[in-house]
ZATORKOL-681250 format. One record per residue (C-alpha): x, y, z. Coordinates in Angstrom, 2 decimals. Layout:
N
ATOM         X         Y         Z
ATOM         X         Y         Z
...
***
This chain:
252
ATOM         X         Y         Z
ATOM    147.14    225.84    184.49
ATOM    144.01    223.90    185.50
ATOM    145.74    220.53    185.37
ATOM    143.88    218.20    187.75
ATOM    146.05    215.12    187.29
ATOM    146.05    213.15    190.56
ATOM    143.05    215.10    191.82
ATOM    140.00    213.20    193.11
ATOM    136.65    214.95    192.77
ATOM    133.43    213.78    194.40
ATOM    130.24    214.88    192.63
ATOM    126.86    214.13    194.21
ATOM    124.10    213.78    191.65
ATOM    126.91    213.28    189.16
ATOM    125.05    210.71    187.09
ATOM    123.18    213.27    184.99
ATOM    122.37    216.91    184.30
ATOM    124.59    219.59    185.81
ATOM    126.48    217.07    187.92
ATOM    127.56    214.93    184.98
ATOM    128.44    218.05    182.99
ATOM    130.79    219.16    185.76
ATOM    132.21    215.64    186.07
ATOM    133.02    215.67    182.35
ATOM    134.84    218.98    182.67
ATOM    136.82    217.66    185.63
ATOM    137.64    214.49    183.73
ATOM    138.91    216.49    180.75
ATOM    141.29    218.27    183.14
ATOM    142.66    214.92    184.32
ATOM    140.74    214.37    187.57
ATOM    139.50    211.04    188.89
ATOM    135.76    211.14    189.53
ATOM    133.60    209.66    192.28
ATOM    129.89    209.85    191.54
ATOM    127.14    209.56    194.13
ATOM    123.63    208.88    192.90
ATOM    120.52    206.91    193.83
ATOM    119.99    205.24    190.44
ATOM    122.43    202.38    189.90
ATOM    121.76    202.21    186.15
ATOM    122.36    205.95    185.68
ATOM    125.48    205.69    187.81
ATOM    126.85    202.95    185.59
ATOM    126.03    204.87    182.42
ATOM    127.76    208.01    183.70
ATOM    130.86    206.05    184.67
ATOM    130.98    204.50    181.20
ATOM    130.92    207.98    179.61
ATOM    133.68    209.25    181.88
ATOM    135.85    206.18    181.37
ATOM    135.50    206.53    177.60
ATOM    137.02    209.98    178.09
ATOM    139.98    208.32    179.81
ATOM    139.00    209.14    183.39
ATOM    139.23    206.90    186.42
ATOM    135.59    206.93    187.54
ATOM    133.57    205.00    190.09
ATOM    130.00    205.40    191.29
ATOM    128.47    204.77    194.69
ATOM    124.76    204.42    195.40
ATOM    123.80    207.04    197.95
ATOM    120.70    208.95    199.07
ATOM    122.20    212.25    200.23
ATOM    119.15    213.05    202.37
ATOM    120.33    210.22    204.66
ATOM    123.31    211.21    206.83
ATOM    124.34    207.63    207.57
ATOM    124.27    206.78    203.86
ATOM    126.59    209.70    203.17
ATOM    129.03    208.57    205.84
ATOM    129.08    205.07    204.34
ATOM    129.43    206.32    200.77
ATOM    132.28    208.62    201.74
ATOM    134.11    205.76    203.46
ATOM    133.68    203.65    200.31
ATOM    134.89    206.55    198.16
ATOM    138.09    207.06    200.12
ATOM    138.68    203.31    200.28
ATOM    138.56    203.22    196.48
ATOM    140.46    206.42    195.66
ATOM    142.54    206.93    198.80
ATOM    141.52    210.57    199.27
ATOM    139.11    213.29    198.11
ATOM    140.40    216.71    197.03
ATOM    137.16    218.43    196.01
ATOM    133.57    217.79    197.00
ATOM    130.75    219.07    194.79
ATOM    127.43    219.00    196.68
ATOM    125.31    219.13    193.56
ATOM    122.41    216.75    194.24
ATOM    119.08    218.48    194.75
ATOM    115.87    219.40    193.00
ATOM    113.06    221.87    192.57
ATOM    110.92    220.40    195.32
ATOM    107.15    220.89    195.63
ATOM    105.58    223.87    193.87
ATOM    102.73    226.01    195.13
ATOM    101.94    229.04    197.23
ATOM    103.72    228.92    200.57
ATOM    100.57    229.06    202.70
ATOM     99.22    226.02    200.86
ATOM    102.25    223.77    201.42
ATOM    101.90    221.23    204.19
ATOM    104.72    220.60    206.64
ATOM    105.79    217.41    204.91
ATOM    106.27    219.21    201.59
ATOM    108.22    222.03    203.23
ATOM    110.50    219.69    205.17
ATOM    111.09    217.54    202.10
ATOM    112.65    220.43    200.18
ATOM    114.82    221.31    203.19
ATOM    116.11    217.73    203.21
ATOM    116.60    217.70    199.45
ATOM    118.52    220.95    199.02
ATOM    119.92    221.94    202.42
ATOM    120.29    219.00    204.79
ATOM    121.71    216.92    201.94
ATOM    124.55    219.42    201.58
ATOM    125.33    219.21    205.30
ATOM    125.21    215.40    205.12
ATOM    127.67    215.45    202.21
ATOM    130.07    218.03    203.58
ATOM    130.38    216.64    207.12
ATOM    132.46    213.56    206.20
ATOM    134.29    215.51    203.49
ATOM    135.39    218.21    205.94
ATOM    136.49    215.66    208.51
ATOM    138.56    213.89    205.87
ATOM    140.17    217.08    204.54
ATOM    141.12    218.23    208.03
ATOM    142.61    214.84    208.81
ATOM    144.59    214.80    205.56
ATOM    145.95    218.31    206.27
ATOM    146.27    219.04    202.56
ATOM    143.46    221.54    202.15
ATOM    140.55    220.94    199.85
ATOM    137.62    222.37    197.92
ATOM    133.96    222.48    198.92
ATOM    131.57    223.53    196.16
ATOM    127.79    223.71    196.48
ATOM    125.22    224.00    193.72
ATOM    123.05    226.98    194.58
ATOM    120.93    228.86    192.02
ATOM    120.30    232.32    190.64
ATOM    116.96    231.89    192.43
ATOM    118.87    232.65    195.62
ATOM    119.29    236.20    194.27
ATOM    116.02    236.88    192.48
ATOM    113.52    234.49    194.09
ATOM    111.14    232.13    192.33
ATOM    107.35    232.46    192.55
ATOM    105.55    229.29    193.63
ATOM    108.90    227.76    194.63
ATOM    109.68    229.49    197.90
ATOM    111.24    226.33    199.30
ATOM    113.64    226.08    196.38
ATOM    114.74    229.72    196.55
ATOM    115.03    229.58    200.35
ATOM    117.23    226.48    200.39
ATOM    119.42    227.75    197.56
ATOM    119.98    230.98    199.50
ATOM    120.63    229.02    202.69
ATOM    123.51    227.05    201.17
ATOM    125.19    230.33    200.27
ATOM    125.17    231.27    203.95
ATOM    126.52    227.82    204.77
ATOM    129.38    228.21    202.28
ATOM    130.37    231.60    203.68
ATOM    130.44    230.23    207.21
ATOM    132.54    227.24    206.12
ATOM    134.95    229.54    204.28
ATOM    135.61    231.35    207.56
ATOM    135.77    228.18    209.64
ATOM    138.11    226.30    207.34
ATOM    140.24    228.91    205.62
ATOM    143.18    228.45    208.00
ATOM    143.21    224.77    207.07
ATOM    143.60    225.59    203.38
ATOM    140.04    224.62    202.50
ATOM    138.10    226.87    200.13
ATOM    134.30    226.87    200.00
ATOM    132.36    228.42    197.12
ATOM    128.94    228.29    195.48
ATOM    127.83    228.07    191.86
ATOM    124.62    229.96    191.06
ATOM    123.38    228.88    187.61
ATOM    120.44    230.39    185.85
ATOM    118.36    228.42    183.39
ATOM    120.49    225.62    181.95
ATOM    118.98    223.27    179.40
ATOM    118.90    219.78    180.93
ATOM    116.61    216.78    180.79
ATOM    115.04    217.96    184.06
ATOM    114.62    221.62    183.09
ATOM    113.08    220.64    179.75
ATOM    109.94    219.71    181.70
ATOM    109.43    223.26    182.99
ATOM    106.61    225.35    181.47
ATOM    107.48    227.03    178.17
ATOM    106.39    230.40    179.57
ATOM    109.08    230.12    182.26
ATOM    111.74    229.14    179.75
ATOM    110.77    232.05    177.50
ATOM    110.93    234.47    180.42
ATOM    114.43    233.25    181.32
ATOM    115.58    233.77    177.76
ATOM    114.18    237.31    177.70
ATOM    116.04    238.17    180.91
ATOM    119.34    236.79    179.64
ATOM    121.75    239.44    178.37
ATOM    122.57    237.25    175.37
ATOM    118.98    236.16    174.78
ATOM    120.07    232.55    175.16
ATOM    119.74    229.73    177.66
ATOM    122.79    228.17    179.26
ATOM    124.06    224.78    178.14
ATOM    125.57    221.87    180.02
ATOM    128.97    222.67    178.52
ATOM    128.88    226.02    180.34
ATOM    129.24    224.13    183.63
ATOM    132.53    222.46    182.75
ATOM    135.03    225.31    183.04
ATOM    133.44    226.66    186.22
ATOM    133.84    223.29    187.92
ATOM    137.46    222.93    186.84
ATOM    138.36    226.43    188.04
ATOM    136.81    225.92    191.47
ATOM    138.49    222.52    191.90
ATOM    141.89    223.71    190.75
ATOM    144.75    225.34    192.68
ATOM    144.14    228.48    190.58
ATOM    141.11    229.30    192.76
ATOM    143.03    228.94    196.04
ATOM    142.46    232.64    196.96
ATOM    138.74    232.56    196.17
ATOM    136.53    231.45    199.04
ATOM    133.11    232.22    200.44
ATOM    132.01    233.46    197.03
ATOM    129.08    233.04    194.66
ATOM    130.02    232.38    191.05
ATOM    126.90    233.41    189.14
ATOM    126.42    231.63    185.82
ATOM    123.13    233.00    184.55
ATOM    123.85    234.94    181.36
ATOM    122.97    238.17    183.14
ATOM    119.51    237.03    184.30
ATOM    119.97    238.30    187.85
ATOM    121.02    241.81    186.77
ATOM    118.26    242.33    184.22
ATOM    116.55    245.67    184.93
ATOM    113.03    244.48    184.14
***
C-alpha cells in the first residue's frame, strides 16, 4: 500500500515549510516531484534534498498569483515529466493582519490573490491535463484549521482558507465521474520557519488548545500527503482532513 512509484506530484510552494515536508513524504513513497516556487535558490536547495533521498525532482520558477505564469509552469512540468498525477496547491501565506474595517482594498485583494486565486490558477491547467489524460488524478489544497475556528485580526486568511474548502467540494462533484478526487488538508499550528515568527502568546494558546499539549511538526505532513496522493484514497473526495491535534474541537 501507498507505493507511489511512477507517480508524478506537483507541489506549489514546495521549496520550504509544509510544501517541502509533503514533497519529502511523497518522495519517500517513490513519487517524482515537481516543485513550483518563486525563489530560484530555495527551489534548487529543495531539489537537492529530494534528489539525495533518491527522488526524481525538478523545480520551476512560478508566481502562482499570476494565471499565465501557472499555465507556462504547468506546460514546462508536463514537458519534463510527461504527466501529472497529483496537484498540491500549497502555496499561500498569512496575508496582512489587522481589524477588517482598517484594511484597505489593496490589502484585502492581495490575500485573495495569495490564498484563493492562486489555487484556481494552479488547478485550472491541472484539471485540463487530467481530463485530457483520462486517467483520473488528485487535487489537494492546503486550507487551515482557521477555516473552522476563525482567526482574530486575520479575517482575510480565515476567509480564503474557508473558501478553498468550498472550491474543493465543488470540484469533487464536478470531476468525480472522471476519476478525479479533490480534498483539503486543514493543519493547525505546525512548527515551521514561517510560523516561528508568530507571537509567543499565539503559539502558547495553540499548544493549550491541542489535545496532546503539543504543536505539530513538519513530519506530521508527510503521511497525510502520501495518503491523499495514493490510490488508497480513491473513495475519499470533497473532504477536509483536519491535522490540528484536536485544536478545533477544544471546548474552551
